[in-house]
Structure formats: C-alpha cells, structure tokens
C-alpha positions as CSV (number, residue, x, y, z in Angstrom):
1,M,-18.6,19.0,68.0
2,A,-16.6,21.8,66.4
3,L,-18.5,24.4,64.2
4,L,-15.8,24.3,61.6
5,T,-13.3,21.5,60.9
6,M,-10.6,21.7,58.2
7,T,-8.4,18.7,57.5
8,G,-5.3,18.3,55.4
9,M,-5.7,21.6,53.6
10,S,-3.2,22.1,50.8
11,K,-2.9,24.9,48.2
12,R,-0.3,25.7,45.6
13,F,0.2,28.7,43.4
14,G,2.5,27.5,40.6
15,S,5.7,26.5,42.3
16,V,4.8,28.2,45.6
17,V,3.3,26.1,48.4
18,A,0.8,28.3,50.2
19,L,-0.7,25.5,52.4
20,Q,0.6,22.0,53.2
21,G,-1.6,19.6,55.1
22,V,-3.1,22.2,57.5
23,D,-5.7,21.1,60.1
24,F,-7.8,23.8,61.8
25,T,-10.9,23.7,64.1
26,L,-13.2,26.5,65.2
27,E,-15.6,26.0,68.1
28,A,-19.0,27.7,68.4
29,G,-18.8,31.1,70.1
30,E,-15.0,31.3,70.4
31,V,-12.5,33.8,69.1
32,H,-9.7,31.8,67.5
33,A,-6.6,33.8,66.6
34,L,-4.6,32.8,63.5
35,V,-1.0,34.1,63.5
36,G,2.2,33.7,61.5
37,E,4.6,35.7,59.5
38,N,3.6,37.2,56.2
39,G,3.3,34.5,53.6
40,A,2.7,31.8,56.3
41,G,-0.7,30.9,54.7
42,K,-3.2,32.6,57.1
43,S,-5.2,34.5,54.5
44,T,-5.1,31.7,52.1
45,L,-6.5,29.3,54.6
46,M,-9.4,31.6,55.4
47,K,-10.0,32.4,51.8
48,V,-10.8,28.7,51.4
49,V,-13.3,29.0,54.2
50,A,-14.8,32.2,52.6
51,G,-15.2,30.6,49.1
52,V,-12.5,32.8,47.5
53,Q,-10.2,29.9,46.6
54,A,-10.6,26.2,46.3
55,P,-8.1,23.9,48.0
56,D,-6.0,21.5,46.0
57,E,-6.4,18.9,48.7
58,G,-8.3,18.5,52.0
59,S,-11.8,18.4,53.4
60,M,-14.0,20.9,55.3
61,K,-17.0,20.3,57.6
62,L,-19.4,23.0,58.8
63,A,-21.6,21.9,61.8
64,G,-20.7,18.3,61.0
65,E,-21.6,18.4,57.3
66,E,-19.1,18.2,54.5
67,V,-18.9,21.4,52.5
68,R,-16.9,22.9,49.7
69,F,-17.8,26.4,48.7
70,A,-17.5,27.3,45.0
71,S,-18.0,31.1,45.6
72,V,-18.1,33.9,48.1
73,T,-21.9,34.0,47.7
74,E,-22.2,30.3,48.6
75,A,-20.0,30.7,51.6
76,Q,-22.0,33.7,52.8
77,A,-25.3,31.8,52.3
78,N,-23.8,29.2,54.7
79,G,-23.0,31.9,57.3
80,V,-19.3,32.6,56.6
81,V,-18.4,36.3,56.2
82,M,-14.8,37.6,55.8
83,V,-13.5,41.1,56.1
84,Y,-10.3,41.3,54.1
85,Q,-7.0,43.1,54.9
86,E,-7.3,44.8,51.5
87,L,-10.5,46.8,51.7
88,A,-13.1,46.1,49.1
89,L,-15.1,49.4,49.0
90,V,-16.1,51.4,45.9
91,P,-14.6,54.9,46.5
92,S,-17.1,56.7,44.2
93,L,-20.1,55.4,46.0
94,S,-21.6,56.6,49.3
95,V,-21.2,55.1,52.7
96,A,-24.8,53.7,52.5
97,E,-24.3,52.2,49.1
98,N,-21.1,50.5,50.1
99,L,-22.7,49.1,53.3
100,F,-25.3,47.2,51.1
101,L,-23.2,46.7,48.0
102,G,-24.5,43.6,46.2
103,K,-27.8,43.7,47.9
104,L,-29.3,46.8,46.5
105,P,-32.5,46.4,44.5
106,R,-33.0,48.1,41.1
107,L,-35.2,50.7,42.6
108,V,-33.5,52.0,45.8
109,D,-35.5,53.6,48.6
110,Y,-32.8,55.9,49.7
111,R,-34.6,57.1,52.8
112,A,-34.9,53.5,54.1
113,L,-31.3,52.9,53.0
114,R,-30.0,55.8,55.0
115,S,-32.0,54.7,58.1
116,R,-30.6,51.2,57.9
117,S,-27.1,52.6,57.4
118,R,-27.3,54.7,60.5
119,D,-28.2,51.7,62.5
120,L,-25.2,49.8,61.2
121,L,-22.8,52.7,61.7
122,A,-24.1,53.0,65.3
123,Q,-23.1,49.3,65.9
124,V,-19.4,50.3,65.2
125,E,-19.9,53.7,66.9
126,L,-19.0,55.5,63.7
127,K,-20.6,59.0,63.2
128,L,-20.7,59.5,59.5
129,D,-23.2,60.9,57.0
130,P,-24.6,57.9,55.1
131,D,-24.5,60.0,51.9
132,A,-20.7,60.8,52.3
133,E,-18.5,59.6,49.5
134,V,-16.2,56.8,50.7
135,A,-13.2,58.3,48.7
136,G,-13.0,61.2,51.2
137,L,-12.7,58.9,54.3
138,S,-9.7,57.9,56.2
139,I,-8.4,54.3,56.1
140,G,-9.6,53.7,59.6
141,E,-13.1,54.9,58.8
142,K,-13.1,52.6,55.8
143,Q,-12.1,49.7,57.9
144,L,-15.0,50.2,60.3
145,I,-17.4,50.4,57.4
146,E,-16.1,47.0,56.2
147,I,-16.8,45.6,59.6
148,A,-20.2,47.1,59.8
149,R,-21.0,45.6,56.4
150,A,-19.9,42.2,57.6
151,L,-22.1,42.5,60.7
152,A,-25.1,43.3,58.5
153,R,-24.8,39.8,56.9
154,E,-25.5,38.1,60.3
155,G,-23.2,35.1,59.7
156,R,-22.2,32.4,62.2
157,I,-18.5,32.6,61.3
158,L,-16.9,36.0,61.1
159,V,-13.3,36.2,59.7
160,L,-11.4,39.4,60.4
161,D,-8.0,39.8,58.6
162,E,-5.9,42.5,60.4
163,P,-8.9,44.5,61.4
164,T,-7.0,46.9,63.7
165,A,-4.1,47.7,61.4
166,A,-5.3,51.2,60.8
167,L,-7.2,51.8,64.0
168,S,-6.0,53.7,67.1
169,A,-6.2,52.4,70.6
170,T,-9.6,53.9,71.0
171,E,-11.1,52.5,67.8
172,T,-9.5,49.1,68.7
173,D,-11.3,49.1,72.1
174,R,-14.5,49.9,70.3
175,L,-14.0,46.9,67.9
176,F,-13.2,44.5,70.8
177,G,-16.4,45.6,72.5
178,I,-18.3,44.7,69.3
179,M,-16.5,41.3,69.1
180,A,-17.5,40.5,72.7
181,K,-21.1,41.1,71.8
182,V,-20.8,39.0,68.6
183,K,-19.2,36.2,70.6
184,A,-21.9,36.3,73.3
185,S,-24.5,35.9,70.5
186,G,-22.9,32.6,69.5
187,V,-21.0,33.8,66.5
188,S,-17.5,32.3,66.1
189,V,-14.7,34.7,65.1
190,V,-11.4,33.9,63.4
191,Y,-9.0,36.8,64.2
192,I,-5.9,37.2,62.0
193,S,-3.4,39.6,63.5
194,H,0.3,40.4,63.9
195,R,-0.4,42.2,67.2
196,L,0.1,39.6,69.9
197,E,-1.0,42.0,72.7
198,E,-4.4,42.0,71.0
199,V,-4.4,38.2,70.5
200,F,-3.9,37.7,74.3
201,R,-6.6,40.3,75.0
202,I,-9.4,39.0,72.8
203,A,-8.8,35.3,71.8
204,D,-9.6,32.0,73.4
205,R,-7.2,29.9,71.3
206,V,-4.4,30.6,68.8
207,T,-3.2,28.6,65.9
208,V,0.3,29.3,64.5
209,L,1.2,28.8,60.8
210,R,4.7,28.9,59.4
211,D,5.7,28.4,55.7
212,G,2.2,27.0,54.9
213,E,2.2,24.4,57.7
214,R,0.5,24.3,61.0
215,V,3.0,24.6,63.9
216,G,0.5,24.2,66.7
217,T,-2.6,25.4,68.5
218,R,-2.6,26.7,72.0
219,T,-5.1,27.9,74.6
220,L,-4.1,31.5,75.4
221,A,-4.2,30.8,79.1
222,D,-1.5,28.1,78.6
223,T,1.0,29.9,76.5
224,S,3.1,33.1,76.3
225,A,3.9,35.8,73.8
226,D,7.5,34.6,73.6
227,E,6.4,31.0,72.8
228,I,4.1,32.2,70.1
229,V,6.8,34.4,68.5
230,Q,9.3,31.5,68.5
231,M,6.6,29.2,66.9
232,M,6.0,31.9,64.2
233,V,9.5,32.7,63.2
234,G,11.5,29.8,64.6
235,R,13.7,32.1,66.7
236,S,13.3,34.8,69.3
237,V,12.8,38.4,68.2
238,R,14.2,41.3,70.1
239,R,12.2,44.2,71.2
240,Y,13.1,47.4,69.4
241,E,14.4,50.3,71.5
242,R,15.8,53.3,69.7
243,P,18.6,55.5,71.0
244,D,18.4,59.3,70.4
245,R,19.7,59.9,66.9
246,R,18.8,63.6,66.6
247,S,21.4,66.2,65.5
248,A,21.3,69.9,66.1
249,R,20.8,70.6,62.4
250,E,17.3,71.5,61.4
251,L,16.3,70.1,58.1
252,G,13.3,72.4,57.8
253,R,9.7,73.1,58.8
254,F,6.3,72.1,57.5
255,E,3.4,74.5,57.5
256,V,0.2,72.6,56.7
257,A,-3.6,72.9,56.9
258,S,-6.4,70.6,55.7
259,A,-9.8,70.3,57.4
260,P,-10.2,69.0,60.1
261,L,-6.5,69.7,60.5
262,R,-6.0,73.4,61.5
263,A,-2.9,75.4,60.5
264,T,0.0,73.3,62.0
265,S,3.7,74.0,62.1
266,I,6.2,71.1,62.6
267,S,10.0,71.4,62.6
268,L,12.2,68.5,61.7
269,Q,15.9,67.9,62.6
270,A,18.3,65.7,60.7
271,G,18.1,62.2,61.9
272,E,15.0,62.8,63.9
273,I,11.8,60.6,64.0
274,V,8.8,62.6,65.0
275,G,5.8,60.4,66.0
276,L,2.3,61.5,65.3
277,A,-0.5,60.1,67.6
278,G,-4.2,60.7,67.6
279,V,-7.6,59.0,67.0
280,I,-9.4,59.0,63.7
281,G,-10.8,62.5,63.1
282,S,-8.2,64.2,65.3
283,G,-6.4,65.6,62.2
284,R,-3.4,63.3,62.6
285,E,-4.4,61.2,59.6
286,R,-4.5,64.3,57.4
287,L,-1.1,65.7,58.1
288,L,1.2,63.5,56.0
289,P,-1.0,63.4,52.8
290,T,-1.2,67.2,53.1
291,A,2.5,67.6,53.5
292,F,2.9,65.5,50.3
293,G,0.7,67.9,48.4
294,L,-2.3,65.6,48.0
295,H,-4.8,68.0,49.5
296,G,-5.1,71.2,51.6
297,S,-2.2,73.6,51.7
298,A,1.4,72.9,52.6
299,R,4.8,74.6,52.6
300,W,8.3,73.2,53.3
301,N,10.8,75.9,54.2
302,D,8.5,78.5,52.7
303,T,8.3,76.6,49.4
304,P,4.7,75.7,48.4
305,I,4.0,72.0,48.0
306,R,1.0,71.8,45.7
307,S,1.5,68.3,44.3
308,P,3.4,65.0,44.9
309,R,5.7,66.0,42.0
310,E,6.7,69.2,43.8
311,A,7.2,67.3,47.1
312,I,9.5,64.7,45.5
313,R,11.5,67.6,43.9
314,E,12.1,68.9,47.4
315,G,13.2,65.5,48.6
316,I,10.0,64.6,50.4
317,V,8.3,61.2,49.8
318,L,5.3,59.5,51.3
319,V,4.7,55.9,52.2
320,P,0.8,55.9,52.2
321,S,-1.4,54.1,54.6
322,D,-3.5,52.4,51.9
323,R,-0.9,50.5,49.8
324,S,-3.4,48.8,47.4
325,T,-4.9,52.1,46.0
326,Q,-2.2,54.7,46.8
327,G,1.1,52.9,46.9
328,L,1.1,50.1,44.3
329,V,0.0,49.1,40.8
330,L,-1.0,45.6,41.7
331,E,-0.8,44.2,38.2
332,L,2.8,45.2,37.7
333,S,5.8,43.3,39.0
334,V,7.9,44.1,42.0
335,Q,10.6,45.6,39.8
336,E,8.2,47.8,37.9
337,N,6.7,49.1,41.1
338,V,10.0,49.8,42.7
339,S,11.1,51.7,39.6
340,L,7.9,53.9,39.2
341,A,9.2,56.9,41.1
342,T,12.7,56.8,39.6
343,L,12.0,56.3,35.9
344,A,13.8,59.5,34.8
345,R,16.9,58.4,36.6
346,L,16.8,54.9,35.1
347,Q,16.5,56.1,31.5
348,R,19.0,57.2,29.0
349,Y,18.0,58.8,25.7
350,G,14.4,57.7,26.4
351,F,15.3,54.0,27.0
352,M,15.3,52.1,30.3
353,Q,18.7,50.9,31.4
354,A,17.7,47.3,32.3
355,G,20.9,46.6,34.2
356,R,20.5,49.7,36.5
357,E,16.8,48.8,37.1
358,R,17.6,45.2,38.1
359,E,20.5,46.4,40.3
360,Q,18.2,48.9,42.1
361,T,15.4,46.3,42.6
362,H,17.8,43.5,43.9
363,R,19.3,46.0,46.4
364,W,16.0,46.7,48.0
365,I,14.7,43.1,47.8
366,E,17.8,42.1,49.8
367,R,17.7,45.1,52.2
368,L,14.0,44.6,53.1
369,S,14.1,40.8,53.0
370,L,11.3,40.5,50.5
371,R,9.8,37.1,50.2
372,P,9.8,35.5,47.7
373,P,12.9,37.4,46.3
374,E,11.5,37.4,42.8
375,P,11.7,40.8,41.0
376,R,9.4,39.7,38.2
377,K,6.6,38.5,40.5
378,P,3.4,40.4,40.2
379,V,2.8,42.4,43.4
380,R,-0.8,41.2,43.6
381,E,0.6,37.7,44.4
382,L,2.6,38.9,47.4
383,S,1.3,38.8,51.0
384,G,0.2,42.1,52.5
385,G,3.4,42.6,54.5
386,N,5.6,42.0,51.5
387,Q,3.5,44.4,49.4
388,Q,4.2,47.0,52.1
389,K,7.9,46.3,51.7
390,V,7.6,47.1,48.0
391,V,5.9,50.4,48.8
392,I,8.7,51.3,51.2
393,A,11.4,50.2,48.6
394,K,9.8,52.5,46.0
395,A,9.9,55.5,48.3
396,L,13.5,54.9,49.4
397,A,14.6,54.4,45.8
398,T,14.0,58.2,45.3
399,E,16.8,58.9,47.9
400,P,14.6,61.3,49.9
401,K,15.7,63.9,52.6
402,V,12.4,63.6,54.4
403,L,10.3,60.4,54.7
404,L,6.6,60.5,55.6
405,L,5.6,57.2,57.0
406,D,1.8,56.7,57.3
407,E,1.0,53.4,59.1
408,P,4.3,51.9,57.8
409,T,3.9,48.5,59.4
410,R,0.2,48.0,58.7
411,G,-0.3,44.2,58.0
412,V,3.4,43.4,58.7
413,D,4.3,40.4,60.9
414,V,6.6,40.7,64.0
415,G,9.7,39.4,62.2
416,A,9.4,41.7,59.2
417,R,8.4,44.6,61.5
418,A,11.7,44.3,63.4
419,E,13.5,44.4,60.0
420,L,11.6,47.5,59.0
421,Y,12.4,49.2,62.3
422,D,16.1,48.5,61.6
423,V,15.7,50.1,58.2
424,I,14.0,53.2,59.7
425,D,16.7,53.5,62.3
426,D,19.4,53.2,59.6
427,L,17.7,56.0,57.6
428,S,17.8,58.3,60.6
429,N,21.5,57.5,61.1
430,R,22.0,58.7,57.5
431,G,20.5,62.1,58.4
432,L,17.0,61.7,57.0
433,G,14.1,63.4,58.8
434,L,11.1,61.1,59.4
435,L,7.5,61.9,60.3
436,L,5.8,58.7,61.5
437,S,2.0,58.6,61.8
438,S,0.9,55.4,63.5
439,S,-2.1,54.0,65.3
440,D,0.2,51.6,67.2
441,T,1.2,53.2,70.4
442,V,4.0,50.7,71.2
443,E,5.5,51.4,67.7
444,L,5.5,55.2,68.4
445,L,7.1,54.7,71.8
446,G,9.9,52.5,70.3
447,L,10.7,54.6,67.3
448,S,10.1,58.3,68.1
449,D,12.4,61.0,69.4
450,R,9.3,63.2,70.0
451,I,5.6,62.4,69.9
452,L,3.0,65.0,68.9
453,V,-0.5,64.3,70.0
454,F,-3.4,65.5,67.9
455,R,-6.9,66.3,69.1
456,E,-9.7,68.3,67.5
457,G,-7.6,69.2,64.5
458,R,-4.5,70.5,66.2
459,V,-1.4,69.5,68.2
460,T,-2.3,69.6,71.9
461,T,0.7,67.9,73.4
462,E,4.4,67.4,72.7
463,L,5.9,64.4,74.6
464,L,9.7,63.8,75.0
465,P,11.4,60.6,76.1
466,P,11.3,58.6,78.3
467,F,7.8,57.9,77.1
468,D,5.1,56.3,79.2
469,Y,2.5,54.1,77.4
470,E,-0.4,55.1,79.8
471,E,0.5,58.8,79.5
472,V,0.5,58.7,75.7
473,V,-2.9,56.9,75.6
474,A,-4.3,59.3,78.2
475,H,-3.4,62.3,76.0
476,V,-4.7,60.6,72.8
477,T,-8.0,59.7,74.3
478,G,-8.5,63.0,76.2
479,A,-8.3,61.4,79.6
480,H,-5.8,64.0,80.8
481,Q,-8.2,66.8,79.9
482,L,-10.9,65.1,82.0
483,A,-8.6,64.6,85.0
C-alpha cells in the first residue's frame, strides 16, 4: 500500500488551471522526483500535500486514511514537511532562532537552544555560529538551514522544492548523503528539480507534469533523460554549446574586496562571459554583490562603486541570487517590476509615459517567453522560473554594459533555461561583458569563455576552453591540491 495517494487533483487560480485531474502516489522509503517546466503545477501539487492550498477537486489518502489538510500545522502534525523554493527565514533573527521558529517557548533557554542548533547544523555539515544573524549568510547557507529545520520536525514525508538550486557540487553531494540516510530511516522524499542529472542520481521514480496535467510516471531504471525532457516540453531540447565571442577590446577591470573575499582583480573584455566557480564560503558568492556596491569595497576602471546607484550609472547591473528579497517586489505587477530600474527614462515632466512603459514590458515578455504573458499579473502569482525571467528583464531594461549574473537559472526549467542561454549569448554578441557566478558546473562549462575558481577567499585557478568537467570539480573541491 502506498504511503500517499492523490487522485484527480484539480486547482484553479481565477482563469488559470494549475492542476487538472492529477494522480500521484508515493511509496514508503522512496525518493520520488517531480519534474516539469515552470508553471507545470509541481509546487501547487505539493502545496496541497503540505496544507498550504486546498484542492478544488480530488481526494488524498495518507497511509490508507482519507485526509484533507486545512493548514501547514495540520500537515506537519501528520508528518508532512515541505522545504520551499522561496526561503522562509527571518533575516533579522539568528540561525538558532530560525531553526526553531514557531516552536520557541515564551522563555527561551538560549544555552540549550544553541546546543540543539549545533546538532542540527552538524546533520547538514554546516559550520555556523548559532548566534549569527541570517541576514549576513549566503543563499546556499540559508538553503541548508531550511533543510536542517525540516529534518528537526522528523516527518514521514519530506518535500524538497529545488533544494540544490543555490548549492555547489560539494554541497549537493552533502545533501544527497543526508537524503540517503533519511530514506534508509523509512522517510519518503518528494524531490522537485529541474536538474535531470540529479534526478537520475537520487530518485527511484519520476512523475512528469505538463500544463497542470500528469504526463506519466517512470521508474528511473526504465527511462532516459531525453524521454523525460520530451515528456516535459513536448519536444527535444538541444544542449547549449557556446562559441568563443570575445573581442580584443577590454571593457574594464574590477578591483573588489569583501571578507572572506580577499582583494581580487578581474578584467573583462567586450563580449566575454567569465564564469565564477567555488563552494559556499570560498569568496565566489561575495564577488558580484561587492562589484555592485552592496558591501565591501569595489572599483571599476579606477572609479569607486559605493552603491548600486553608482554601479548602474557606470553601466553595471546585477541579477541577484535571491530574487524574492533582492530582485523583486512581489506585490507589484510584472510591468511595474520591469520598470523599477528605468523610471527616470520612462517619465516626462514627472509623469509616467504609459505607452513607453507598456512597449518596454511587452518587448521583454516576448523576448524571454514569460508565461503567462500578462504584464498586469502580480509577480507573486508567477512560478519561480518566470519570476526569475522578470528579474532578468528588469536588469536588461537598463541597457547595461556589464551584466553580473548570480545564479541566473536558479529554479528555471530545462526549456526556459535554454531560452535564457540564448539571451545571454545574444547579449555577449552585442558586446556586453558578463560575470556569471553559478553553482551549476555544467552551466559554467557551456557558457563561459574563462572560468575563475575561488578557494579560501581568492582566485586560485583560471581555466580556458576546452573545459573538462572533472577538472573543474577537482579545482573547486581542492582535489588538485591534494593530488
């Protein structure tokens, strides 16, 4: 008997059909991958399981008993715990307080809290001070804290929504080790991901959704990545291989420093994409926010960059790694978000030029294949991947000379990812310089003209094409230093 059975699940949001008659089963002690393009209904289906949303139609059984959760608390009480793609941490609270958020008594024994927190952090092999404020942590560290918090609830169903989107290869290996232990203890895992190489590595079965409907379920041993991609998008998707687009013209040079990142100098040519690789804590994740004037010290061609305003004035713009808190105003519409960085250009005598604003928004909706193509739709109602497209559209609307891409395809499906790669390639063809910081090694190999590897706060290696996957991973993990 299956641990979880969902039958005929349907859900609408106004005129949008999110789920239509979806069936899904989860066996005890299995890892079941749930895949599909952005907007396919994956997160919506799991939010029904987690008590976040109620279905319009359909039934659900847990261990053979009919259930219908009215809240997240009720779902957790029945052993269902979900780690969401959009992190739910309180930046102003400490690591320890976030780990036990919602379970803290009125009078907190902070010594005991720190001790319990260290035990949880050890489970995800994260070396952090329990008293550290979450606001100062990287997106990858925050993701691991979310996972540690979910493990603390000791549920029988663990739902992970894009858990490795901001993790390097090393952190991903760590997470998969944790999942193997969880599975061995009898816990079932639903693993939502766009990274098919991870699905084949960790999952027992995979269910594919498309346009809110279930396309099929396969045992991983009996299918292939190409079959799953075609089930997801209804067509084959080509692998991206980038030709060398660099020119001999140097755009400029960044000089940056921001602990743990030591003083670093990076030159950038017109049309060049420089990939940045490194594990969390290597300094890699600090470079782009520093270059954009968010912290530390930065100079571009000897001009100080002390704020994002000064960076944009120099033609430098950042696509941040955490779109929900740094890249978007979720309550505003697509059009309002795209226009935020270009308000001065869209105004005349203090009044917005509605026609120019609409024209700008429609251009980027079409160029980035935003779904649904509705400029007035609140960004909060979009899928994670389509939210990411809005962040990129806002950045490109400023017409930058230098684009800083921090985990640009985090939470983006394989079809949309190929579209974004085409956009990035087109930007380099137009002479932009791009710095690409990514935890996805395959992405770095496909897009970069050079790869800079960070370790212990500095650039330790510069790699030139043709790139080798194993060589990049060896440099990132320090295996070359040990050889």
